[in-house]
C-alpha positions, 0 to 999 in steps of 0.5 A, a space after each residue: 499499500 502506498 501510504 503517501 496516497 492515502 487521505 482522511 475521509 472529509 466526512 470522518 474528519 467533519 464528524 471528528 472536529 464536531 465531536 472534538 468541538 463539543 468535548 472542548 466546550 464540556 470539559 473547559 466551556 471554550 471552543 477550539 482555536 489556535 491563537 490563544 495559545 500564542 498569546 499564552 506563550 508570549 504573556 508567560 515570556 513577558 512575565 518571566 522576563 520582566 514581572 514588574 512591567 507585566 503586572 503594570 501594563 494594561 494588556 498583561 496585568 489581568 493575565 498574570 495577577 495570579 502568580 501561582 498559575 502561568 499562563 502557558 499552562 492553558 489547555 489551549 497551549 497544549 492543544 497546539 502541542 497535540 496538533 503539532 505532535 499529531 502532525 509530525 506523526 502522521 507525516 512520518 507514518 505517511 512517509 511525508 516527513 521531509 524538509 522541502 518548500 512547496 512552491 510553484 516551479 516560477 518562483 524562488 525559495 526565497 520569494 516562497 519563504 518571504 511569501 509565507 512569513 508576511 502572510 503568518 505575520 498578517 494572520 497573527 496581527 489580524 487574529 489579535 485584532 479580531 480577538 481570534 483566529 479565523 478557524 476558532 471563530 467559525 468552528 467555535 461560532 458555528 458549534 454553538 450556532 452563532 450566526 456570527 460563525 456563519 457569516 465568518 464562514 462566508 466572509 472567510 472563504 469569499 474573501 479568500 477567493 477575491 484575494 487569491 484572484 490577485 495572488 494566483 500568479 505566485 502559484 501557477 
């Protein structure tokens, strides 16, 4: 069996995401998302480097008031560690664990990496301005049947198609 051609059934994946969303709400009272983990790591780093600043700065002080509990011990950090470990394990099992830059043939590795870095920075800034990442907003919002979750889904995919029109030459 050629494992590199094996893919998960998308219906099963959707059902599993739904089951994990229900479990997340049941056990933690929060939906799934990724940006909260990064925020917790940054808060912990700033607190460890300069606690006096962290306990006085407006953004940090509410999150570092309990000196016994580290913000990095939030379940979201462990969720992202699990996502990374699961991705590495899956890639290893299916023979895709290799270092490579996936890109269109006519652009350089440098251009692709710079574009990925800029995209990652914009995603990070946008997730903080929007108070969460897009996947968390859509999955968590739709998980509780919130109108904003459904509107977010349409806006994210609609915006993606519009933006893709302008950047398609980087990939074609």
